[in-house]
N, C-alpha and C positions, 0 to 999 in steps of 0.2 A: 253340535258337540264336540269340545276337542277333548280327545283322550289321554288326560296327562294326570300324573295322580297315584294316588295307590289304592287299593280297598284293604280292610282286614281280613284275614282267614282264621276263625278259633278253632285253635286246636282240638275242640271236642269234634268237631268233624270226621276224626279219624275213628269213631267209636258209632258214626250213623251208618246206616245202611245203605246212602246211597253213596259212601265212599267207596263202596265195592262196587257200584255198577256205574262204569266207566264215562260212559253214556250221559245217564243225570248228572253226573259231577262236574263233567265240564260244559254241560250246560246253564247249571247253575251260578258254574264261575263265568262262566258268559255274561247271564242275567245280571252277577252283584259289578260288572265291569260295564256293563251297557249303562244301569240303574244313574238317576241324576243323584249327585251330592248337592244340589241346591235347587230352588224353585225355578221352574224354566218355562216361558208360555212362545207358543209362535203360532203363524198361518199356515195351513194346508190346504188347496185346494176352498178358498172364503172360509174358512171353519177355524175355530182360534181353537189350541189345543194348549192345556198345562200339564206341568208333573211337578211333584213335590218330591224331595229327599227320598230317593226309595223306590221310587217308581221309572217306568220306560212306557213308551212304545214301541211294539216290535212286532213280526209275523213271522210264522214258522220258516217261510220261504226265506228272511233274512239270515235268522240264526242258523239254517239248513245251511244257507251260503257261506256265512263265519267261519261254520266249524266244520263242515265237510262230512257232518252229517244227514242221513237220509229222513225225508220228511216226516216218517210216519215213526221213527226212533224220534225223532224230536216232538212231536205229538205227543209219543207215551211219557216222556219223560218230565215235560210241562203237565202231564195229569199226573202223574207220581207223585209233583212238586205241591201241587195243589191239592190232592189227599194228604200229603203230608203237613199241609195247613204253613208251607214256609211259602208260598208265595198266594196273593189272587188275581183272577183274570177277568178282565169284564173286554169283553166282543166290542169292537165297533166296526164299520162298515171298511175303515183304512186299517186295519191291522189289531191289533190288540194290547190293552190297557194293564200293563203286570206293577203291581205292586209287592215287593220282598218286605213282607209280615213284620219281620223284627231288627227291619234297618238300622233303624236306632237304635238299638240294644249292642250291637255292635261295629257299626260304621260311626260310632261317636268322635268327634274333633277332637274334643280332650283327653288326652289318654294317662294323663297322670297317675287316675285309680289303677291303669290297668301295669302301670310301670312300675307302681309302688308293693303294688300285691306279689310282682315278681321279682322286683328285689327283694322283700320279706321272705319267698321263696328259696331262695338262691343262699341267705343269708342261715336260714333254718336249716340245708341243705349240707350234711357232714361230708358228703363226697366233693363238695364246690373246692376245689382251687385255683389258686389267682392262675395266672397264664403264664409265669416266668416260671413256676412250680413245675407246669405240664413240659414245658421246653423241657428242662433238666432229664425230663425220662426218656425223649424224643431221640 
């Protein structure tokens, strides 16, 4: 799977309890980055596997190697994300099938509505000044 493109990270994560837990936050971001952005199918050990957008196959050892976080902390963070209903995990003999629960809510391709909302907030913000005006004060 190619590792190109980007993910969206909503600002409300700042108010989340996982934001203050650096290990869980790091693992959450890794899961978002590794999750498939489109449907994908492959064969491994003569078995066919498939994922939908927002899903991935991985294992604790793989996440541990990618992040440098020890296995116990990875396991605890995955458990925490499951309890908070941010992910669903199904164990398989070859790893874990992880589904990001609200993937479509935050990782939609058409971001015109989000851009429109942001523009409206900037227009309503009394403190908003064009960049030329700000440069005068620097």
